[in-house]
PDB file of N, CA, C and O in Angstrom:
ATOM      1  N   UNK A   1      89.924  78.569 -31.354  1.00  0.00           N
ATOM      2  CA  UNK A   1      89.581  78.011 -30.128  1.00  0.00           C
ATOM      3  C   UNK A   1      90.150  77.471 -29.199  1.00  0.00           C
ATOM      4  O   UNK A   1      89.641  77.509 -28.079  1.00  0.00           O
ATOM      5  N   UNK A   2      91.272  76.873 -29.412  1.00  0.00           N
ATOM      6  CA  UNK A   2      92.035  75.799 -28.368  1.00  0.00           C
ATOM      7  C   UNK A   2      92.078  77.053 -26.772  1.00  0.00           C
ATOM      8  O   UNK A   2      91.758  77.167 -25.588  1.00  0.00           O
ATOM      9  N   UNK A   3      92.945  77.954 -28.311  1.00  0.00           N
ATOM     10  CA  UNK A   3      93.960  80.048 -28.177  1.00  0.00           C
ATOM     11  C   UNK A   3      92.737  80.378 -27.032  1.00  0.00           C
ATOM     12  O   UNK A   3      93.164  80.849 -25.978  1.00  0.00           O
ATOM     13  N   UNK A   4      91.923  80.270 -27.084  1.00  0.00           N
ATOM     14  CA  UNK A   4      91.096  80.429 -26.810  1.00  0.00           C
ATOM     15  C   UNK A   4      90.150  80.675 -25.278  1.00  0.00           C
ATOM     16  O   UNK A   4      89.605  81.624 -24.713  1.00  0.00           O
ATOM     17  N   UNK A   5      90.364  79.067 -25.012  1.00  0.00           N
ATOM     18  CA  UNK A   5      90.124  78.290 -23.944  1.00  0.00           C
ATOM     19  C   UNK A   5      91.233  78.482 -22.894  1.00  0.00           C
ATOM     20  O   UNK A   5      91.349  78.773 -21.704  1.00  0.00           O
ATOM     21  N   UNK A   6      92.189  78.083 -24.251  1.00  0.00           N
ATOM     22  CA  UNK A   6      93.421  78.743 -22.822  1.00  0.00           C
ATOM     23  C   UNK A   6      93.815  79.531 -22.310  1.00  0.00           C
ATOM     24  O   UNK A   6      94.634  79.421 -21.398  1.00  0.00           O
ATOM     25  N   UNK A   7      93.222  80.870 -22.859  1.00  0.00           N
ATOM     26  CA  UNK A   7      93.075  81.662 -23.037  1.00  0.00           C
ATOM     27  C   UNK A   7      92.107  83.125 -20.812  1.00  0.00           C
ATOM     28  O   UNK A   7      92.360  84.098 -20.101  1.00  0.00           O
ATOM     29  N   UNK A   8      91.062  81.944 -21.040  1.00  0.00           N
ATOM     30  CA  UNK A   8      90.398  81.957 -20.513  1.00  0.00           C
ATOM     31  C   UNK A   8      90.812  81.041 -18.881  1.00  0.00           C
ATOM     32  O   UNK A   8      90.524  81.302 -17.713  1.00  0.00           O
ATOM     33  N   UNK A   9      91.413  80.177 -19.368  1.00  0.00           N
ATOM     34  CA  UNK A   9      92.107  79.608 -18.339  1.00  0.00           C
ATOM     35  C   UNK A   9      92.674  80.049 -17.031  1.00  0.00           C
ATOM     36  O   UNK A   9      92.534  80.264 -15.827  1.00  0.00           O
ATOM     37  N   UNK A  10      93.476  80.034 -18.197  1.00  0.00           N
ATOM     38  CA  UNK A  10      94.853  81.725 -17.585  1.00  0.00           C
ATOM     39  C   UNK A  10      93.960  83.111 -16.883  1.00  0.00           C
ATOM     40  O   UNK A  10      94.483  83.860 -16.058  1.00  0.00           O
ATOM     41  N   UNK A  11      93.123  83.206 -17.177  1.00  0.00           N
ATOM     42  CA  UNK A  11      92.995  85.169 -16.317  1.00  0.00           C
ATOM     43  C   UNK A  11      92.022  84.353 -15.461  1.00  0.00           C
ATOM     44  O   UNK A  11      91.655  85.158 -14.605  1.00  0.00           O
ATOM     45  N   UNK A  12      91.165  82.722 -15.142  1.00  0.00           N
ATOM     46  CA  UNK A  12      90.991  82.653 -14.419  1.00  0.00           C
ATOM     47  C   UNK A  12      91.766  82.675 -13.127  1.00  0.00           C
ATOM     48  O   UNK A  12      91.469  83.407 -12.183  1.00  0.00           O
ATOM     49  N   UNK A  13      93.248  81.437 -13.144  1.00  0.00           N
ATOM     50  CA  UNK A  13      93.596  80.680 -12.391  1.00  0.00           C
ATOM     51  C   UNK A  13      94.916  82.052 -12.148  1.00  0.00           C
ATOM     52  O   UNK A  13      95.651  82.085 -11.161  1.00  0.00           O
ATOM     53  N   UNK A  14      94.962  83.276 -13.510  1.00  0.00           N
ATOM     54  CA  UNK A  14      95.878  83.807 -12.253  1.00  0.00           C
ATOM     55  C   UNK A  14      95.239  85.330 -11.637  1.00  0.00           C
ATOM     56  O   UNK A  14      95.957  86.322 -11.503  1.00  0.00           O
ATOM     57  N   UNK A  15      93.190  85.298 -11.162  1.00  0.00           N
ATOM     58  CA  UNK A  15      93.006  85.679 -10.839  1.00  0.00           C
ATOM     59  C   UNK A  15      92.422  85.628  -9.652  1.00  0.00           C
ATOM     60  O   UNK A  15      91.961  86.442  -8.852  1.00  0.00           O
ATOM     61  N   UNK A  16      92.558  84.399  -9.731  1.00  0.00           N
ATOM     62  CA  UNK A  16      93.183  83.065  -8.254  1.00  0.00           C
ATOM     63  C   UNK A  16      94.077  82.759  -7.189  1.00  0.00           C
ATOM     64  O   UNK A  16      93.863  82.144  -6.144  1.00  0.00           O
ATOM     65  N   UNK A  17      95.774  83.627  -7.906  1.00  0.00           N
ATOM     66  CA  UNK A  17      96.599  83.628  -7.471  1.00  0.00           C
ATOM     67  C   UNK A  17      96.653  85.417  -6.950  1.00  0.00           C
ATOM     68  O   UNK A  17      97.108  85.716  -5.846  1.00  0.00           O
ATOM     69  N   UNK A  18      96.082  86.553  -7.999  1.00  0.00           N
ATOM     70  CA  UNK A  18      96.713  87.581  -7.248  1.00  0.00           C
ATOM     71  C   UNK A  18      96.072  88.311  -6.553  1.00  0.00           C
ATOM     72  O   UNK A  18      96.242  89.526  -6.452  1.00  0.00           O
ATOM     73  N   UNK A  19      94.702  87.200  -5.610  1.00  0.00           N
ATOM     74  CA  UNK A  19      93.539  86.783  -4.490  1.00  0.00           C
ATOM     75  C   UNK A  19      94.102  86.359  -3.432  1.00  0.00           C
ATOM     76  O   UNK A  19      94.169  86.723  -2.258  1.00  0.00           O
ATOM     77  N   UNK A  20      94.532  85.448  -4.112  1.00  0.00           N
ATOM     78  CA  UNK A  20      95.891  85.249  -2.592  1.00  0.00           C
ATOM     79  C   UNK A  20      96.962  85.879  -2.282  1.00  0.00           C
ATOM     80  O   UNK A  20      97.579  85.839  -1.218  1.00  0.00           O
ATOM     81  N   UNK A  21      97.297  86.760  -3.689  1.00  0.00           N
ATOM     82  CA  UNK A  21      98.462  86.973  -3.409  1.00  0.00           C
ATOM     83  C   UNK A  21      98.353  88.922  -2.511  1.00  0.00           C
ATOM     84  O   UNK A  21      99.171  89.704  -2.027  1.00  0.00           O
ATOM     85  N   UNK A  22      96.656  88.899  -2.763  1.00  0.00           N
ATOM     86  CA  UNK A  22      96.565  90.098  -0.792  1.00  0.00           C
ATOM     87  C   UNK A  22      96.156  89.304   0.007  1.00  0.00           C
ATOM     88  O   UNK A  22      95.839  89.659   1.142  1.00  0.00           O
ATOM     89  N   UNK A  23      96.099  88.456  -0.273  1.00  0.00           N
ATOM     90  CA  UNK A  23      95.472  87.446   1.837  1.00  0.00           C
ATOM     91  C   UNK A  23      97.087  87.283   1.616  1.00  0.00           C
ATOM     92  O   UNK A  23      97.083  86.074   1.846  1.00  0.00           O
ATOM     93  N   UNK A  24      98.170  87.506   1.405  1.00  0.00           N
ATOM     94  CA  UNK A  24      99.484  86.836   2.194  1.00  0.00           C
ATOM     95  C   UNK A  24      99.895  88.209   2.920  1.00  0.00           C
ATOM     96  O   UNK A  24     100.252  88.506   4.060  1.00  0.00           O
ATOM     97  N   UNK A  25      99.622  89.076   1.430  1.00  0.00           N
ATOM     98  CA  UNK A  25      99.725  90.606   2.164  1.00  0.00           C
ATOM     99  C   UNK A  25      99.400  91.223   3.239  1.00  0.00           C
ATOM    100  O   UNK A  25     100.085  92.005   3.899  1.00  0.00           O
ATOM    101  N   UNK A  26      97.915  90.722   3.484  1.00  0.00           N
ATOM    102  CA  UNK A  26      97.303  91.375   4.285  1.00  0.00           C
ATOM    103  C   UNK A  26      98.262  90.663   5.592  1.00  0.00           C
ATOM    104  O   UNK A  26      98.942  91.384   6.322  1.00  0.00           O
ATOM    105  N   UNK A  27      98.194  88.884   5.790  1.00  0.00           N
ATOM    106  CA  UNK A  27      98.486  88.325   7.460  1.00  0.00           C
ATOM    107  C   UNK A  27     100.289  88.712   7.025  1.00  0.00           C
ATOM    108  O   UNK A  27     100.922  87.687   7.278  1.00  0.00           O
ATOM    109  N   UNK A  28     101.035  89.573   6.599  1.00  0.00           N
ATOM    110  CA  UNK A  28     102.841  89.660   6.854  1.00  0.00           C
ATOM    111  C   UNK A  28     103.370  88.789   6.460  1.00  0.00           C
ATOM    112  O   UNK A  28     104.497  88.568   6.904  1.00  0.00           O
ATOM    113  N   UNK A  29     102.763  87.841   5.383  1.00  0.00           N
ATOM    114  CA  UNK A  29     103.999  86.934   5.621  1.00  0.00           C
ATOM    115  C   UNK A  29     104.166  87.438   3.708  1.00  0.00           C
ATOM    116  O   UNK A  29     103.617  87.437   2.606  1.00  0.00           O
ATOM    117  N   UNK A  30     105.885  87.964   4.822  1.00  0.00           N
ATOM    118  CA  UNK A  30     106.620  88.885   3.163  1.00  0.00           C
ATOM    119  C   UNK A  30     107.707  87.528   2.636  1.00  0.00           C
ATOM    120  O   UNK A  30     108.205  87.946   1.590  1.00  0.00           O
ATOM    121  N   UNK A  31     108.129  86.463   2.848  1.00  0.00           N
ATOM    122  CA  UNK A  31     108.909  85.510   2.021  1.00  0.00           C
ATOM    123  C   UNK A  31     107.829  85.266   0.820  1.00  0.00           C
ATOM    124  O   UNK A  31     108.076  85.491  -0.365  1.00  0.00           O
ATOM    125  N   UNK A  32     106.174  84.600   1.495  1.00  0.00           N
ATOM    126  CA  UNK A  32     105.557  84.574   0.236  1.00  0.00           C
ATOM    127  C   UNK A  32     104.745  85.705  -0.626  1.00  0.00           C
ATOM    128  O   UNK A  32     104.264  85.909  -1.740  1.00  0.00           O
ATOM    129  N   UNK A  33     104.922  86.280   0.618  1.00  0.00           N
ATOM    130  CA  UNK A  33     104.361  87.285  -0.884  1.00  0.00           C
ATOM    131  C   UNK A  33     105.220  87.683  -1.734  1.00  0.00           C
ATOM    132  O   UNK A  33     104.872  88.187  -2.802  1.00  0.00           O
ATOM    133  N   UNK A  34     106.376  87.531  -1.416  1.00  0.00           N
ATOM    134  CA  UNK A  34     107.860  87.945  -2.717  1.00  0.00           C
ATOM    135  C   UNK A  34     108.262  87.343  -3.311  1.00  0.00           C
ATOM    136  O   UNK A  34     108.980  87.535  -4.293  1.00  0.00           O
ATOM    137  N   UNK A  35     107.766  86.158  -2.697  1.00  0.00           N
ATOM    138  CA  UNK A  35     107.461  84.661  -4.225  1.00  0.00           C
ATOM    139  C   UNK A  35     105.597  84.818  -4.899  1.00  0.00           C
ATOM    140  O   UNK A  35     105.675  84.503  -6.087  1.00  0.00           O
ATOM    141  N   UNK A  36     104.824  84.999  -4.721  1.00  0.00           N
ATOM    142  CA  UNK A  36     103.874  85.854  -5.831  1.00  0.00           C
ATOM    143  C   UNK A  36     103.948  86.497  -6.029  1.00  0.00           C
ATOM    144  O   UNK A  36     102.816  86.749  -6.440  1.00  0.00           O
ATOM    145  N   UNK A  37     104.885  87.917  -6.245  1.00  0.00           N
ATOM    146  CA  UNK A  37     104.405  88.645  -6.646  1.00  0.00           C
ATOM    147  C   UNK A  37     105.918  88.250  -7.612  1.00  0.00           C
ATOM    148  O   UNK A  37     106.006  88.964  -8.611  1.00  0.00           O
ATOM    149  N   UNK A  38     106.641  87.616  -7.505  1.00  0.00           N
ATOM    150  CA  UNK A  38     107.626  86.764  -8.664  1.00  0.00           C
ATOM    151  C   UNK A  38     106.757  86.693  -9.667  1.00  0.00           C
ATOM    152  O   UNK A  38     106.719  87.588 -10.512  1.00  0.00           O
ATOM    153  N   UNK A  39     105.736  85.358  -9.726  1.00  0.00           N
ATOM    154  CA  UNK A  39     105.345  84.176 -10.016  1.00  0.00           C
ATOM    155  C   UNK A  39     104.199  84.879 -10.731  1.00  0.00           C
ATOM    156  O   UNK A  39     104.047  84.516 -11.897  1.00  0.00           O
ATOM    157  N   UNK A  40     102.990  86.220 -10.082  1.00  0.00           N
ATOM    158  CA  UNK A  40     102.744  86.544 -11.815  1.00  0.00           C
ATOM    159  C   UNK A  40     103.120  87.967 -12.023  1.00  0.00           C
ATOM    160  O   UNK A  40     102.261  88.580 -12.657  1.00  0.00           O
ATOM    161  N   UNK A  41     104.361  88.809 -11.603  1.00  0.00           N
ATOM    162  CA  UNK A  41     105.237  89.586 -13.023  1.00  0.00           C
ATOM    163  C   UNK A  41     105.340  88.299 -14.001  1.00  0.00           C
ATOM    164  O   UNK A  41     104.827  88.440 -15.111  1.00  0.00           O
ATOM    165  N   UNK A  42     106.054  86.851 -13.652  1.00  0.00           N
ATOM    166  CA  UNK A  42     106.544  85.742 -15.031  1.00  0.00           C
ATOM    167  C   UNK A  42     105.032  85.527 -15.505  1.00  0.00           C
ATOM    168  O   UNK A  42     104.907  85.627 -16.725  1.00  0.00           O
ATOM    169  N   UNK A  43     103.407  85.149 -14.528  1.00  0.00           N
ATOM    170  CA  UNK A  43     101.847  84.660 -15.465  1.00  0.00           C
ATOM    171  C   UNK A  43     101.954  86.294 -16.401  1.00  0.00           C
ATOM    172  O   UNK A  43     101.627  86.298 -17.587  1.00  0.00           O
ATOM    173  N   UNK A  44     102.412  87.535 -15.749  1.00  0.00           N
ATOM    174  CA  UNK A  44     101.189  88.191 -16.861  1.00  0.00           C
ATOM    175  C   UNK A  44     102.013  88.446 -17.965  1.00  0.00           C
ATOM    176  O   UNK A  44     101.386  88.332 -19.019  1.00  0.00           O
ATOM    177  N   UNK A  45     103.913  88.935 -18.190  1.00  0.00           N
ATOM    178  CA  UNK A  45     104.181  88.549 -18.078  1.00  0.00           C
ATOM    179  C   UNK A  45     104.266  87.714 -20.378  1.00  0.00           C
ATOM    180  O   UNK A  45     104.073  87.871 -21.584  1.00  0.00           O
ATOM    181  N   UNK A  46     104.719  86.892 -19.229  1.00  0.00           N
ATOM    182  CA  UNK A  46     103.674  85.360 -20.900  1.00  0.00           C
ATOM    183  C   UNK A  46     102.820  85.841 -21.006  1.00  0.00           C
ATOM    184  O   UNK A  46     102.742  86.111 -22.204  1.00  0.00           O
ATOM    185  N   UNK A  47     101.305  86.486 -20.103  1.00  0.00           N
ATOM    186  CA  UNK A  47     100.193  86.271 -21.065  1.00  0.00           C
ATOM    187  C   UNK A  47     100.300  87.395 -22.710  1.00  0.00           C
ATOM    188  O   UNK A  47      99.896  87.366 -23.873  1.00  0.00           O
ATOM    189  N   UNK A  48     101.149  88.310 -21.764  1.00  0.00           N
ATOM    190  CA  UNK A  48     101.611  89.825 -22.924  1.00  0.00           C
ATOM    191  C   UNK A  48     102.284  89.242 -23.711  1.00  0.00           C
ATOM    192  O   UNK A  48     101.713  89.131 -24.796  1.00  0.00           O
ATOM    193  N   UNK A  49     103.174  88.843 -23.674  1.00  0.00           N
ATOM    194  CA  UNK A  49     103.275  88.326 -24.592  1.00  0.00           C
ATOM    195  C   UNK A  49     102.933  87.324 -26.130  1.00  0.00           C
ATOM    196  O   UNK A  49     102.901  87.666 -27.312  1.00  0.00           O
ATOM    197  N   UNK A  50     102.694  85.852 -25.393  1.00  0.00           N
ATOM    198  CA  UNK A  50     101.434  85.391 -25.947  1.00  0.00           C
ATOM    199  C   UNK A  50     100.602  86.560 -27.069  1.00  0.00           C
ATOM    200  O   UNK A  50     100.909  86.745 -28.247  1.00  0.00           O
ATOM    201  N   UNK A  51      99.369  87.321 -26.216  1.00  0.00           N
ATOM    202  CA  UNK A  51      98.911  88.067 -27.052  1.00  0.00           C
ATOM    203  C   UNK A  51      99.359  89.111 -28.633  1.00  0.00           C
ATOM    204  O   UNK A  51      98.969  89.416 -29.760  1.00  0.00           O
ATOM    205  N   UNK A  52     100.350  89.283 -27.722  1.00  0.00           N
ATOM    206  CA  UNK A  52     101.306  90.136 -28.375  1.00  0.00           C
ATOM    207  C   UNK A  52     101.741  88.893 -29.407  1.00  0.00           C
ATOM    208  O   UNK A  52     101.746  88.934 -30.637  1.00  0.00           O
ATOM    209  N   UNK A  53     101.902  88.400 -29.022  1.00  0.00           N
ATOM    210  CA  UNK A  53     102.625  87.716 -30.384  1.00  0.00           C
ATOM    211  C   UNK A  53     101.804  87.041 -31.470  1.00  0.00           C
ATOM    212  O   UNK A  53     102.369  86.445 -32.387  1.00  0.00           O
ATOM    213  N   UNK A  54      99.863  87.161 -31.345  1.00  0.00           N
ATOM    214  CA  UNK A  54      99.586  87.194 -32.562  1.00  0.00           C
ATOM    215  C   UNK A  54      97.711  88.329 -32.899  1.00  0.00           C
ATOM    216  O   UNK A  54      96.500  88.174 -33.055  1.00  0.00           O
ATOM    217  N   UNK A  55      98.967  89.553 -32.809  1.00  0.00           N
ATOM    218  CA  UNK A  55      98.556  90.643 -32.878  1.00  0.00           C
ATOM    219  C   UNK A  55      97.646  90.563 -34.711  1.00  0.00           C
ATOM    220  O   UNK A  55      96.796  91.400 -35.012  1.00  0.00           O
ATOM    221  N   UNK A  56      98.020  89.555 -35.566  1.00  0.00           N
ATOM    222  CA  UNK A  56      97.684  89.870 -36.423  1.00  0.00           C
ATOM    223  C   UNK A  56      96.529  88.709 -36.554  1.00  0.00           C
ATOM    224  O   UNK A  56      95.655  88.681 -37.421  1.00  0.00           O
ATOM    225  N   UNK A  57      96.680  87.968 -35.728  1.00  0.00           N
ATOM    226  CA  UNK A  57      95.874  86.243 -36.169  1.00  0.00           C
ATOM    227  C   UNK A  57      93.907  86.693 -35.567  1.00  0.00           C
ATOM    228  O   UNK A  57      92.750  86.690 -35.987  1.00  0.00           O
ATOM    229  N   UNK A  58      95.140  87.169 -33.753  1.00  0.00           N
ATOM    230  CA  UNK A  58      93.107  86.832 -33.090  1.00  0.00           C
ATOM    231  C   UNK A  58      93.340  87.780 -31.547  1.00  0.00           C
ATOM    232  O   UNK A  58      92.570  87.454 -30.644  1.00  0.00           O
ATOM    233  N   UNK A  59      94.438  89.010 -31.203  1.00  0.00           N
ATOM    234  CA  UNK A  59      94.576  89.566 -30.559  1.00  0.00           C
ATOM    235  C   UNK A  59      93.487  90.054 -30.159  1.00  0.00           C
ATOM    236  O   UNK A  59      93.392  89.638 -29.004  1.00  0.00           O
ATOM    237  N   UNK A  60      92.792  90.543 -30.334  1.00  0.00           N
ATOM    238  CA  UNK A  60      91.390  91.099 -30.306  1.00  0.00           C
ATOM    239  C   UNK A  60      90.463  89.867 -29.225  1.00  0.00           C
ATOM    240  O   UNK A  60      90.111  90.022 -28.056  1.00  0.00           O
ATOM    241  N   UNK A  61      90.328  89.057 -29.835  1.00  0.00           N
ATOM    242  CA  UNK A  61      90.356  87.517 -29.500  1.00  0.00           C
ATOM    243  C   UNK A  61      90.652  87.615 -27.911  1.00  0.00           C
ATOM    244  O   UNK A  61      89.832  87.896 -27.037  1.00  0.00           O
ATOM    245  N   UNK A  62      91.677  87.390 -27.791  1.00  0.00           N
ATOM    246  CA  UNK A  62      92.213  86.539 -27.208  1.00  0.00           C
ATOM    247  C   UNK A  62      92.378  87.285 -25.832  1.00  0.00           C
ATOM    248  O   UNK A  62      92.195  86.848 -24.695  1.00  0.00           O
ATOM    249  N   UNK A  63      92.745  88.443 -26.223  1.00  0.00           N
ATOM    250  CA  UNK A  63      92.287  89.546 -24.896  1.00  0.00           C
ATOM    251  C   UNK A  63      91.175  89.284 -24.792  1.00  0.00           C
ATOM    252  O   UNK A  63      91.117  88.436 -23.902  1.00  0.00           O
ATOM    253  N   UNK A  64      89.987  89.536 -25.245  1.00  0.00           N
ATOM    254  CA  UNK A  64      88.464  89.152 -24.528  1.00  0.00           C
ATOM    255  C   UNK A  64      88.229  88.433 -23.831  1.00  0.00           C
ATOM    256  O   UNK A  64      87.570  88.538 -22.796  1.00  0.00           O
ATOM    257  N   UNK A  65      88.940  87.203 -24.466  1.00  0.00           N
ATOM    258  CA  UNK A  65      87.990  85.764 -22.860  1.00  0.00           C
ATOM    259  C   UNK A  65      89.567  85.917 -21.362  1.00  0.00           C
ATOM    260  O   UNK A  65      89.611  85.852 -20.133  1.00  0.00           O
ATOM    261  N   UNK A  66      90.746  86.177 -22.701  1.00  0.00           N
ATOM    262  CA  UNK A  66      92.130  86.474 -20.941  1.00  0.00           C
ATOM    263  C   UNK A  66      90.947  87.759 -19.277  1.00  0.00           C
ATOM    264  O   UNK A  66      90.852  87.757 -18.050  1.00  0.00           O
ATOM    265  N   UNK A  67      90.432  88.493 -20.363  1.00  0.00           N
ATOM    266  CA  UNK A  67      89.706  89.379 -19.091  1.00  0.00           C
ATOM    267  C   UNK A  67      88.339  88.432 -19.124  1.00  0.00           C
ATOM    268  O   UNK A  67      88.377  87.697 -18.136  1.00  0.00           O
ATOM    269  N   UNK A  68      87.425  88.250 -19.732  1.00  0.00           N
ATOM    270  CA  UNK A  68      86.907  87.507 -19.365  1.00  0.00           C
ATOM    271  C   UNK A  68      87.137  86.082 -18.121  1.00  0.00           C
ATOM    272  O   UNK A  68      86.522  85.818 -17.087  1.00  0.00           O
ATOM    273  N   UNK A  69      88.501  85.285 -18.931  1.00  0.00           N
ATOM    274  CA  UNK A  69      88.531  84.916 -17.989  1.00  0.00           C
ATOM    275  C   UNK A  69      89.673  85.193 -15.960  1.00  0.00           C
ATOM    276  O   UNK A  69      90.136  84.501 -15.053  1.00  0.00           O
ATOM    277  N   UNK A  70      89.545  86.541 -16.333  1.00  0.00           N
ATOM    278  CA  UNK A  70      89.591  87.049 -15.006  1.00  0.00           C
ATOM    279  C   UNK A  70      88.197  87.870 -14.309  1.00  0.00           C
ATOM    280  O   UNK A  70      88.041  88.240 -13.145  1.00  0.00           O
ATOM    281  N   UNK A  71      87.739  87.932 -14.894  1.00  0.00           N
ATOM    282  CA  UNK A  71      86.144  88.400 -14.190  1.00  0.00           C
ATOM    283  C   UNK A  71      85.445  86.756 -13.977  1.00  0.00           C
ATOM    284  O   UNK A  71      84.484  87.191 -13.342  1.00  0.00           O
ATOM    285  N   UNK A  72      85.275  85.772 -13.999  1.00  0.00           N
ATOM    286  CA  UNK A  72      84.726  84.561 -13.721  1.00  0.00           C
ATOM    287  C   UNK A  72      86.173  84.229 -12.226  1.00  0.00           C
ATOM    288  O   UNK A  72      86.025  83.789 -11.086  1.00  0.00           O
ATOM    289  N   UNK A  73      87.444  84.695 -12.974  1.00  0.00           N
ATOM    290  CA  UNK A  73      88.402  83.786 -11.641  1.00  0.00           C
ATOM    291  C   UNK A  73      88.404  85.525  -9.703  1.00  0.00           C
ATOM    292  O   UNK A  73      89.206  85.678  -8.781  1.00  0.00           O
ATOM    293  N   UNK A  74      87.110  86.284 -10.071  1.00  0.00           N
ATOM    294  CA  UNK A  74      86.602  86.908  -9.727  1.00  0.00           C
ATOM    295  C   UNK A  74      85.518  86.863  -8.956  1.00  0.00           C
ATOM    296  O   UNK A  74      85.320  86.905  -7.742  1.00  0.00           O
ATOM    297  N   UNK A  75      85.136  86.808  -9.505  1.00  0.00           N
ATOM    298  CA  UNK A  75      83.520  85.942  -9.094  1.00  0.00           C
ATOM    299  C   UNK A  75      84.127  84.502  -8.746  1.00  0.00           C
ATOM    300  O   UNK A  75      85.235  84.973  -8.490  1.00  0.00           O
ATOM    301  N   UNK A  76      84.264  83.472  -8.582  1.00  0.00           N
ATOM    302  CA  UNK A  76      84.832  82.459  -8.182  1.00  0.00           C
ATOM    303  C   UNK A  76      84.875  83.229  -6.213  1.00  0.00           C
ATOM    304  O   UNK A  76      83.949  83.283  -5.403  1.00  0.00           O
ATOM    305  N   UNK A  77      86.371  83.703  -6.061  1.00  0.00           N
ATOM    306  CA  UNK A  77      86.802  84.493  -5.133  1.00  0.00           C
ATOM    307  C   UNK A  77      85.654  84.755  -3.785  1.00  0.00           C
ATOM    308  O   UNK A  77      85.379  84.320  -2.667  1.00  0.00           O
ATOM    309  N   UNK A  78      85.240  85.768  -4.770  1.00  0.00           N
ATOM    310  CA  UNK A  78      83.691  86.293  -3.895  1.00  0.00           C
ATOM    311  C   UNK A  78      82.848  85.841  -4.252  1.00  0.00           C
ATOM    312  O   UNK A  78      82.271  86.724  -4.887  1.00  0.00           O
ATOM    313  N   UNK A  79      82.352  85.064  -4.293  1.00  0.00           N
ATOM    314  CA  UNK A  79      81.366  84.291  -4.405  1.00  0.00           C
ATOM    315  C   UNK A  79      81.869  82.181  -2.593  1.00  0.00           C
ATOM    316  O   UNK A  79      81.168  81.324  -2.054  1.00  0.00           O
ATOM    317  N   UNK A  80      83.117  82.495  -2.575  1.00  0.00           N
ATOM    318  CA  UNK A  80      83.977  81.468  -2.630  1.00  0.00           C
ATOM    319  C   UNK A  80      83.075  80.600  -1.593  1.00  0.00           C
ATOM    320  O   UNK A  80      82.678  79.465  -1.854  1.00  0.00           O
ATOM    321  N   UNK A  81      82.712  81.534   0.049  1.00  0.00           N
ATOM    322  CA  UNK A  81      82.357  80.429   0.606  1.00  0.00           C
ATOM    323  C   UNK A  81      80.985  80.885   0.631  1.00  0.00           C
ATOM    324  O   UNK A  81      80.609  81.429   1.669  1.00  0.00           O
ATOM    325  N   UNK A  82      80.051  80.743  -0.465  1.00  0.00           N
ATOM    326  CA  UNK A  82      78.411  80.015  -1.261  1.00  0.00           C
ATOM    327  C   UNK A  82      79.012  79.151  -1.691  1.00  0.00           C
ATOM    328  O   UNK A  82      78.866  78.179  -0.950  1.00  0.00           O
ATOM    329  N   UNK A  83      79.925  78.833  -2.882  1.00  0.00           N
ATOM    330  CA  UNK A  83      80.458  77.109  -2.514  1.00  0.00           C
ATOM    331  C   UNK A  83      81.066  76.378  -1.451  1.00  0.00           C
ATOM    332  O   UNK A  83      80.734  75.313  -0.932  1.00  0.00           O
ATOM    333  N   UNK A  84      82.033  77.160  -1.221  1.00  0.00           N
ATOM    334  CA  UNK A  84      82.076  76.432  -0.107  1.00  0.00           C
ATOM    335  C   UNK A  84      80.740  76.044   0.806  1.00  0.00           C
ATOM    336  O   UNK A  84      81.325  75.130   1.387  1.00  0.00           O
ATOM    337  N   UNK A  85      79.801  76.022   1.221  1.00  0.00           N
ATOM    338  CA  UNK A  85      78.123  75.832   2.526  1.00  0.00           C
ATOM    339  C   UNK A  85      78.144  74.858   0.949  1.00  0.00           C
ATOM    340  O   UNK A  85      78.944  73.923   0.969  1.00  0.00           O
ATOM    341  N   UNK A  86      77.245  75.053  -0.491  1.00  0.00           N
ATOM    342  CA  UNK A  86      76.664  74.335  -0.663  1.00  0.00           C
ATOM    343  C   UNK A  86      78.021  72.521  -1.348  1.00  0.00           C
ATOM    344  O   UNK A  86      77.594  71.624  -2.074  1.00  0.00           O
ATOM    345  N   UNK A  87      79.530  72.586  -0.775  1.00  0.00           N
ATOM    346  CA  UNK A  87      80.101  71.312  -1.543  1.00  0.00           C
ATOM    347  C   UNK A  87      80.106  70.968  -0.110  1.00  0.00           C
ATOM    348  O   UNK A  87      80.286  69.753  -0.034  1.00  0.00           O
ATOM    349  N   UNK A  88      79.943  71.709   1.534  1.00  0.00           N
ATOM    350  CA  UNK A  88      79.938  70.380   2.411  1.00  0.00           C
ATOM    351  C   UNK A  88      78.675  70.442   2.767  1.00  0.00           C
ATOM    352  O   UNK A  88      78.578  70.524   3.992  1.00  0.00           O
ATOM    353  N   UNK A  89      77.004  70.434   1.858  1.00  0.00           N
ATOM    354  CA  UNK A  89      76.323  70.169   2.763  1.00  0.00           C
ATOM    355  C   UNK A  89      76.318  67.866   1.707  1.00  0.00           C
ATOM    356  O   UNK A  89      75.689  66.947   2.233  1.00  0.00           O
TER     357      UNK A  89
END
């Protein structure tokens, strides 16, 4: 169970990184975008390695937890203006 929570958290974190990466690309910040591309590659490969290492144990549940984390991360990014308004009260 602990590993599934970790995969979920990494999924959320990675989606936040991807969104930031897209933002720096659109603002023509080449050095930051290049750094983010490298960081995302490392995160992607580490997650892939961790899932492949669990192929016999809990690969499917790890993939599902990671995908759910990505979904939650996307939702948080899309709704961030709602959260900002709520916490400014």
